C-alpha positions in Angstrom: -39.6 -8.9 -147.2 -42.9 -8.4 -149.0 -41.2 -8.1 -152.4 -39.1 -11.1 -151.6 -42.2 -13.2 -150.9 -43.9 -12.0 -154.1 -40.8 -13.0 -156.0 -40.9 -16.5 -154.5 -44.6 -16.8 -155.4 -44.1 -15.5 -158.9 -40.9 -17.3 -160.0 -42.2 -20.9 -160.2 -44.7 -19.9 -163.0 -42.3 -18.3 -165.4 -42.3 -21.5 -167.3 -45.9 -22.5 -166.9 -45.7 -25.7 -168.9 -42.9 -27.2 -166.9 -44.4 -26.2 -163.6 -47.8 -27.7 -164.6 -46.2 -31.0 -165.5 -44.3 -31.0 -162.2 -47.5 -30.3 -160.3 -49.4 -33.0 -162.1 -46.6 -35.6 -161.4 -46.6 -34.9 -157.7 -50.4 -34.5 -157.3 -51.0 -38.0 -158.8 -49.0 -39.6 -155.9 -50.8 -37.4 -153.4 -54.2 -38.3 -154.8 -53.4 -42.0 -154.4 -52.3 -41.5 -150.8 -55.5 -39.6 -150.0 -57.9 -42.0 -151.7 -56.3 -45.1 -150.1 -56.5 -43.3 -146.7 -60.2 -42.5 -147.1 -61.0 -46.1 -148.1 -58.9 -47.5 -145.2 -60.6 -45.2 -142.7 -64.0 -46.4 -143.9 -63.0 -50.1 -143.5 -61.6 -49.5 -140.0 -64.8 -47.7 -138.9 -66.9 -50.5 -140.3 -64.8 -53.1 -138.6 -65.2 -51.4 -135.2 -69.0 -51.3 -135.7 -69.0 -55.1 -136.0 -67.9 -55.4 -132.4 -70.8 -53.4 -130.9 -71.8 -54.4 -127.4 -75.0 -56.5 -127.4 -74.4 -58.2 -130.7 -73.5 -61.9 -131.1 -69.8 -62.8 -130.7 -69.8 -66.2 -132.4 -71.1 -67.2 -135.8 -71.8 -70.9 -136.4 -72.1 -72.4 -139.8 -72.2 -75.9 -141.3 -68.8 -77.6 -141.5 -66.9 -77.6 -144.8 -69.1 -75.6 -147.1 -71.9 -73.1 -146.4 -75.1 -75.2 -146.2 -78.3 -75.7 -144.2 -78.7 -77.1 -140.7 -81.7 -78.3 -138.7 -83.1 -75.5 -136.5 -83.3 -77.9 -133.5 -79.5 -77.5 -133.1 -80.1 -74.0 -131.8 -81.6 -75.3 -128.6 -78.6 -77.6 -128.1 -76.3 -74.6 -128.5 -78.2 -72.6 -126.0 -77.7 -75.3 -123.4 -73.9 -75.2 -123.7 -72.1 -73.6 -120.6 -71.1 -70.1 -121.3 -73.8 -69.4 -123.9 -76.2 -66.6 -122.9 -78.4 -66.8 -126.0 -78.4 -68.1 -129.6 -80.6 -67.6 -132.6 -81.0 -69.4 -135.9 -80.8 -67.4 -139.1 -81.7 -68.3 -142.7 -79.8 -66.3 -145.4 -80.8 -66.1 -149.0 -79.0 -64.4 -151.8 -81.5 -63.0 -154.4 -81.1 -61.6 -157.9 -82.8 -58.4 -159.1 -85.8 -60.6 -160.2 -86.4 -61.7 -156.6 -85.3 -65.3 -157.2 -82.4 -67.1 -155.6 -79.2 -66.6 -157.5 -77.9 -69.9 -159.1 -81.1 -71.5 -157.8 -79.4 -72.0 -154.4 -80.0 -70.8 -150.9 -76.8 -69.4 -149.3 -74.9 -66.5 -147.8 -74.1 -63.6 -150.0 -70.5 -62.4 -149.8 -71.4 -59.1 -151.4 -73.9 -57.6 -153.9 -74.5 -54.6 -156.0 -77.5 -52.4 -156.5 -79.4 -55.0 -158.5 -79.1 -57.9 -156.0 -80.4 -58.5 -152.5 -79.5 -60.6 -149.5 -82.3 -61.4 -147.1 -82.0 -62.9 -143.6 -84.8 -64.6 -141.8 -84.6 -64.2 -138.0 -86.8 -63.9 -134.9 -87.6 -60.2 -134.4 -86.9 -60.6 -130.7 -83.3 -61.5 -131.6 -82.4 -58.7 -134.0 -80.1 -57.3 -131.5 -77.8 -60.3 -131.8 -77.5 -59.5 -135.5 -76.5 -55.9 -134.5 -79.8 -54.4 -135.6 -81.2 -52.0 -133.0 -81.4 -48.5 -134.5 -84.6 -48.8 -136.5 -86.5 -46.0 -138.1 -90.1 -47.1 -138.3 -91.2 -50.4 -136.8 -90.0 -54.0 -136.7 -91.7 -56.5 -139.0 -94.6 -58.7 -137.8 -93.7 -62.4 -137.6 -96.9 -63.5 -139.3 -97.0 -61.0 -142.1 -95.0 -60.4 -145.3 -93.0 -57.5 -143.8 -89.4 -56.6 -143.9 -86.9 -54.1 -142.5 -83.9 -53.0 -144.7 -80.5 -51.4 -144.2 -80.0 -47.8 -144.9 -77.5 -48.5 -147.7 -79.9 -51.0 -149.3 -82.7 -48.4 -149.1 -80.5 -45.8 -150.9 -79.2 -48.3 -153.5 -82.7 -49.5 -154.5 -84.4 -46.2 -153.8 -86.8 -47.7 -151.3 -88.5 -46.1 -148.2 -90.9 -47.1 -145.4 -94.3 -48.0 -146.8 -93.0 -49.3 -150.1 -92.6 -53.0 -151.0 -89.8 -55.2 -152.1 -90.0 -58.5 -154.0 -88.7 -61.6 -152.2 -89.1 -64.9 -153.9 -92.1 -63.7 -155.9 -93.8 -62.1 -152.9 -94.1 -58.4 -152.2 -93.0 -57.6 -148.7 -94.0 -54.3 -147.0 -91.0 -52.3 -145.7 -91.9 -51.4 -142.2 -88.5 -50.0 -141.1 -85.1 -48.9 -142.1 -82.1 -49.7 -139.8 -78.6 -48.4 -139.6 -75.7 -50.3 -137.9 -72.7 -48.4 -139.3 -71.4 -51.6 -140.8 -71.1 -51.4 -144.6 -72.1 -55.0 -145.2 -74.8 -55.2 -142.6 -76.5 -52.0 -143.8 -77.0 -53.7 -147.2 -79.2 -56.5 -145.9 -82.9 -57.1 -145.4 -84.4 -58.9 -142.4 -87.8 -60.6 -142.2 -89.5 -63.4 -140.2 -87.6 -66.7 -140.1 -90.8 -68.7 -140.6 -91.9 -66.7 -143.6 -88.5 -67.0 -145.3 -88.4 -70.8 -144.6 -91.8 -71.3 -146.1 -91.1 -69.2 -149.2 -87.8 -70.9 -149.9 -89.0 -74.4 -149.1 -86.5 -74.6 -146.2 -88.8 -75.8 -143.5 -87.0 -76.0 -140.1 -83.7 -75.2 -141.8 -81.2 -72.4 -141.0 -77.9 -71.4 -142.6 -76.2 -69.9 -139.5 -76.4 -69.5 -135.7 -75.5 -66.3 -133.9 -74.3 -66.8 -130.4 -74.1 -64.4 -127.5 -71.7 -65.4 -124.7 -72.2 -64.9 -121.0 -70.5 -62.0 -119.4 -66.8 -62.6 -118.6 -66.7 -65.7 -120.7 -63.7 -66.2 -122.9 -65.3 -66.0 -126.4 -62.4 -67.8 -128.1 -62.5 -70.7 -125.7 -66.2 -71.0 -126.0 -65.9 -71.0 -129.8 -63.3 -73.7 -129.7 -65.5 -75.7 -127.2 -68.5 -75.6 -129.6 -66.3 -76.6 -132.5 -64.9 -79.6 -130.5 -68.4 -80.7 -129.5 -69.4 -80.8 -133.2 -66.3 -82.1 -134.9 -66.7 -82.2 -138.7 -70.3 -80.9 -138.2 -70.0 -77.2 -137.4 -67.6 -74.3 -138.0 -67.3 -71.4 -135.6 -66.0 -67.9 -136.2 -65.7 -65.2 -133.5 -66.4 -61.5 -134.2 -62.8 -60.8 -133.4 -61.6 -63.3 -136.0 -63.9 -61.7 -138.6 -62.5 -58.3 -137.6 -59.0 -59.6 -137.8 -59.6 -60.7 -141.4 -60.7 -57.2 -142.3 -57.7 -55.8 -140.4 -55.5 -57.9 -142.6 -57.0 -56.3 -145.6 -56.6 -52.9 -144.1 -52.9 -53.6 -143.3 -52.4 -54.6 -146.9 -53.9 -51.3 -148.1 -51.8 -49.4 -145.6 -48.7 -51.1 -146.9 -49.7 -50.2 -150.5 -50.2 -46.6 -149.2 -46.7 -46.6 -147.7 -45.2 -48.0 -150.9 -47.0 -45.4 -153.0 -45.9 -42.7 -150.6 -42.2 -43.8 -150.9 -42.6 -44.0 -154.7 -44.1 -40.5 -154.8 -41.2 -39.2 -152.8 -38.6 -40.8 -155.0 -40.2 -40.0 -158.3 -41.4 -36.6 -157.1 -38.0 -35.7 -155.8 -36.4 -36.5 -159.1 -39.0 -34.5 -160.9 -38.4 -31.5 -158.6 -34.7 -31.7 -159.0 -35.1 -31.7 -162.8 -37.6 -28.8 -162.7 -35.6 -26.6 -160.4 -32.2 -27.3 -162.0 -33.7 -26.2 -165.3 -35.2 -23.1 -163.6 -31.8 -22.3 -162.0 -30.0 -22.9 -165.4 -32.3 -20.4 -167.1 -31.8 -17.8 -164.4 -28.0 -17.9 -164.0 -27.5 -14.3 -165.0 -30.4 -13.1 -162.9 -28.9 -14.9 -159.8 -25.6 -13.4 -160.6 -27.1 -9.9 -160.6 -28.8 -10.6 -157.3 -25.6 -11.8 -155.7 -23.7 -8.8 -157.2 -26.1 -6.4 -155.5 -25.6 -8.0 -152.1 -27.8 -11.1 -151.9 -26.2 -13.7 -149.6 -25.9 -17.4 -150.3 -28.5 -18.2 -147.7 -31.0 -15.7 -149.3 -30.6 -17.3 -152.8 -30.8 -20.8 -151.3 -34.0 -19.9 -149.4 -35.5 -18.3 -152.5 -35.1 -21.5 -154.6 -36.3 -23.7 -151.7 -39.3 -21.4 -151.2 -40.2 -21.7 -154.9 -40.0 -25.4 -154.6 -42.3 -25.5 -151.6 -44.8 -23.3 -153.4 -45.0 -25.9 -156.2 -45.3 -28.7 -153.6 -48.1 -27.0 -151.7 -50.1 -26.5 -154.9 -49.4 -30.1 -155.8 -50.7 -31.2 -152.4 -53.9 -29.2 -152.8 -54.5 -30.4 -156.3 -53.7 -34.0 -155.3 -56.1 -33.8 -152.3 -58.9 -32.6 -154.5 -58.3 -35.3 -157.1 -58.1 -38.0 -154.4 -61.4 -37.0 -152.8 -63.2 -36.7 -156.1 -61.8 -40.1 -157.2 -63.3 -41.8 -154.2 -66.6 -39.9 -154.2 -67.1 -40.3 -158.0 -66.0 -43.9 -157.8 -68.7 -44.7 -155.2 -71.2 -42.7 -157.1 -70.4 -44.6 -160.3 -70.7 -48.0 -158.5 -74.0 -46.7 -157.1 -73.3 -48.1 -153.6 -73.1 -46.9 -150.1 -71.5 -50.1 -148.9 -68.3 -48.1 -148.1 -68.4 -44.7 -146.5 -65.0 -42.9 -146.7 -63.8 -41.4 -143.4 -62.3 -37.9 -143.6 -59.6 -38.1 -141.0 -57.4 -35.0 -140.6 -54.4 -37.2 -140.2 -54.7 -38.4 -143.8 -54.5 -34.9 -145.2 -51.7 -33.9 -142.8 -49.7 -36.9 -144.0 -50.2 -36.0 -147.6 -49.0 -32.4 -147.0 -46.0 -33.6 -145.0 -45.1 -35.9 -147.9 -45.4 -33.1 -150.4 -43.2 -30.8 -148.3 -40.7 -33.6 -147.9 -40.5 -34.0 -151.7 -40.0 -30.3 -152.1 -37.2 -30.1 -149.5 -35.4 -33.2 -150.7 -35.8 -32.4 -154.4 -35.1 -28.7 -154.2 -32.1 -28.8 -151.9 -29.5 -29.6 -154.5 -30.7 -27.0 -157.1 -30.9 -24.4 -154.3 -27.4 -25.2 -153.0 -26.0 -25.0 -156.6 -27.7 -21.7 -157.2 -26.4 -20.3 -153.9 -22.8 -21.2 -154.8 -22.8 -19.5 -158.2 -20.0 -16.9 -158.5 -21.4 -13.5 -159.4 -18.6 -12.8 -161.8 -19.1 -16.2 -163.7 -22.9 -15.9 -163.6 -22.8 -12.4 -165.2 -20.6 -13.7 -168.0 -23.0 -16.5 -168.7 -24.8 -16.2 -172.1 
């Protein structure tokens, strides 16, 4: 049995070039499956972190397009039945120079290492924005101080005690927070009054975060607020925001499934070709083995074993390529906005697909080899 196993491990590499091409072909599909799985896992974890207990459940913005509202509306929202608390927030998107991009005040949908999104908020309401785990201290309301997310700190190489430029003013970094949400951890928070003064947005806010009373139906409360301010305010619940991300995740999952099927089909064809050529080159050898007493099953299991060896190597190579592609891609982008999640299920699925490709693709060549007649095989030149 030991010699039999050694034979199975050795045979696939008689023609190294053909084996290498086969391994590369399968590993590319496996790498795609791994990389998409890691990205999807990161998005799912980030989505879950947006629903942390204690954070606001409804986001209110100006109707139609993102713009500014008078801060007095916050008190009106607080008085609505079912609202436990509400806080006004001013959001500004800044370029690397510390000035508002496009000369406008607004909400950043995303940014790289050379841009910054700052939110002005009352420090007593940071929990509604999901900011609670702070290393250092919270900013003072009457000073040019700021707290920044852990991803932003890494991207801009900033730490507590250093300063960051906001609208031409240097703000002291008093704390670094971490929420686990990839977008949230790329933001900076400072005093609402300071940001309003710096941006010439006195008494103006760009959004309102609402926390509902316990046992209140958040969706109904959101609809109630929208109906009370028809054509004036828009509302979005945290669940709706999460659902949008879930839709993106589902799309990525479908792409992963499609790639998996494509990898199985193309991989199986490649394996069939590789193993048929291997059997074709070893007809006389197989004939000798059968002549000395090898059974059809033993020949079939040898060819299938060789196929599985190639597939396992392809799975390992594909896994390494997939992990490196994600890590190097994030390193190249110089961002921690997305943290890949290394879930064992992703790797198990990749190896199952590789084994499936091996079994499907190697079955016909193995069957054909097992059915060779010893007499005819020995006559083969």
